[in-house]
N, C-alpha and C positions, 0 to 999 in steps of 0.2 A: 455337114453340121447333124451329129447326131440328131435320134428323133426323141423327140421329146416326153417325156412317162403319157403312159394314156392316165386320165383320172376314174378310177371306181367308187363308186358305179355312176358309169354315163345314164345321164337324164333323158337325150335326145328326144328334148322341145320340138316340138310346131314353131314355123312362123305365128299363127294365131296362138297359141301361147304365150308366146312373146310380149305380146300387143295387150294381152290381158292383161299381163303382170307388172307390163312396163313400169307404168306409177310406182309401184312398189320397192321394185330393183333401186331406179334412179332418181324416187325422192330426193335423196342427197345427192347426187351430183346433179340432177336437174338435168341428164342428156338429154335432149330433142329425142322424141321418137323420130326410126329412121326410116322415113318414108319409099324411099329409094329401094326396088324390094333386096338388088344386092350387098346392099349396105346392111338392111333388116334379115339379110341371113349370114351374117358374118357375124351380128350382136346374138342369131340363134345358136352358132357354135360356140359362142364363148358364154352362154349363160346354161350350155347344157354340158359345159364341163370340155370341149373338144378344144383345148384354148391354142393346138400350133394351128388346126386349121381356123380360128379365127383369122391367126396371124398371117397365113397366107390369103385367104381371101380379100382383109383389107389390105394386105401391101399388093395387091392385084388393083385395087378401087385408086391407090393411092398411083400407082404408075399409070392410071388412066386417068391423071389432074382431077382429083376427091381427096381434097387436104382434110375433110371431115373423119375421114377413116381411119386415121392416124387416133383417133378414140379407141379403137375398139385393138387396134392392132397395140397400141402400149397397156393399156386397161390388160389384156390378154397377157402378155407380156410380163407386166409386173405380177398380175395375181399369179400366175405361173409360178414365178421364180419364188416369190414368197411362201407360196403353201403346198406347192407341188414336188418340187426339183429337191430330189437328195443331198446332189451334191452340191458341197460349197463355191465351188468355186466358180462350176458354171452357173447357181444362182446369182453369185454376183456378178458375173461376167454381163450374164442375162438384166439383169437392172441396171446396170450401165450403160447399158445397150440401150435400155427401155428408155431413162435420162437423155442423154445423147439425142433419142429420134425426137423427145416432148419435146427438148431444147428447141428443135430446128421445127417443131410445130406450133409456136409459140411464134416464132417468127413470119410462120404462114399465115397464121389466124391469129394475130395480138390481144382480139378482142376475145375468144373463146376461152370461157372458166373451167372448161376442161382439157385444154392444151398446159394452163400453167398446174392444175392440180397434181396432173398426172406427170409432169417435174417433178413436182414437190413430192409426191408421193413413189416417182422409184428412186428419187435423191436420201429421202427417208427411209426407206426398207435398203437401200444399199449402207445408209452410216450404221442402222443398229448390226449390219453384214462385219461390219470393219471396227469396230467400237466407236459408240456413240464419241467418245476423246476424244478419238482418234480424228472424226469428220470433224468434230466441233474446229480441231485443230488444224483441216485443210480448209475452213470455211467453207465446208458443207452446210452447215445448218444457218449459216445467213442465209444463204442461195433455198433453204427447206423453205424458212418465215417465210422472203420476200416471196416466194411462188405462192403461199400460201395465203399471204397477206395481198398478193393480184389477183389471186380468184376469186377472195373474198370484196374484194375490191370492183371487180366485173358482175359478180354477182352475192349480195349482201345472204341471200336464203341458202345457200351451198350450205349443206351443215355437215356433210363431209369433210369439208376443208376444215371447216371451224375445231373438229372430232379432232384433224390431225394436228391443228394450230393448236388446240392444248395439251397434246399429248409432246410436242415439240415445248413449250412451256415445262410441261412437268420430265422428259429427261433433260433437259437441260439443266434444272434444277437439284435435279437428283444425283448428276453428275460434280458439278460445280459447287454447289449452293446455294442459294438463295441472292445469299450480297453480289456474288461475282455476274449470278447470273442476270440478274437486274442491269447492273452496269455496262456489263459488254454486250449482253446476246435483247437486252430488254425483257427476261423473260421474269413472269410474276406469280406467283402462286396462285390469290384472288383474279389475274387474269386465268388461269391456264382452268380453274374452279365455273369461272363464267360463261367460260366457251363448251364447256362440257354440258352446262346447265344448258344451255342455248342450243345449241346442236341434238340434245334427248329429247328438248319441246319440241325440238321441229320433227324430226322424226326418232321415234320413240321407237316403233318398230327395225331398227336397223342395227341386225346381228354385229359386225362389222364394227359398227359405231359402240354399241354396249359392250364390245371386246375393249377397245381402246379405254374406254372410259375405268373399265375394269383395272385393266394395269396402269395408266394414270392416276387414280384417283388414288392409290396407294403411294406411289411415288408423290405425288403432291404434300398426305398426310400421316401418311402412315400406316400403324397399328389401327387410329381413330377410322382407320377405311375398308380396315379386313372385312367385315362386317358385311358394307355395302357392295365389294366387291364379289365376293363369295355368292349371294345374292343374282348380281348381273349374272356370273359365273352360271350359276343352274338354271336362269332364266332363260342365256342360250341354250344351254344344253339339251333341254326338255323342248325346245321347239322344232317345227316338223319346218326341213328346207325343202323351198320350193323354186331353187336352180342350186348351179353348181358353187358358185362362191357361199352361199345357206350353208351350202353341207358341207364346204371345208372350214368354214370358222364354228357351226355347231361341231366339230368330231375339235380343233383347237380347245374351242371349251371343254372337252368333256374329257377332254388329257391332261388339262389342265386342274381340273378337281380332283382326277385322280391320281394326283399328283399334293395337293395339298394335305 
């Protein structure tokens, strides 16, 4: 397999810095702090932007019998594919791989909310890549919805899953219309709006969440939400990144603003 593209600028965070910022970075997914030093090292690579290194370190741990390390493996794979990988075929391949690994993780640790969340995350990004309409026809939409609902059932405070479930409602309604969305997939505009509000209230500093919400609000309510979406993009674009994922989200928001 070819080497993954290196993220620039690299952040080179220390384990101590990851410990300091853990609550901020993981407020949305409530991932427990990794007290195992090897698992902490893998997460340090992830937050520094060395996604390939994080995957390699995490896979080494899973091979030694540490199933919780699948979370960093699948998170790093899906984030890299979503924000960094330049080739569409490779991006889709990585997301498919992450989804398969996450499915296996849900079987190893069925009570782990982030196993289910990352299954939904990888499938959702894969669906966006092949087109939401095609993904719905293949049954991927229902798998995303069910995995997110399972995440929230296991952890009702999982705001990342609520942002993602709100986006599920928004994208389905955007593609098939409100009536079919409600009858076929249970997607409702009011529910999507409520989920965005709940998630944002729980984790107002989430840049990735604000990015999801900016897109989703426009899909749900059109021109009426354009001004609010623009404000969210501006807020994200003016933020100061503290880890690699925030850096990527800020860059995407800035690019979006430049195109508006």
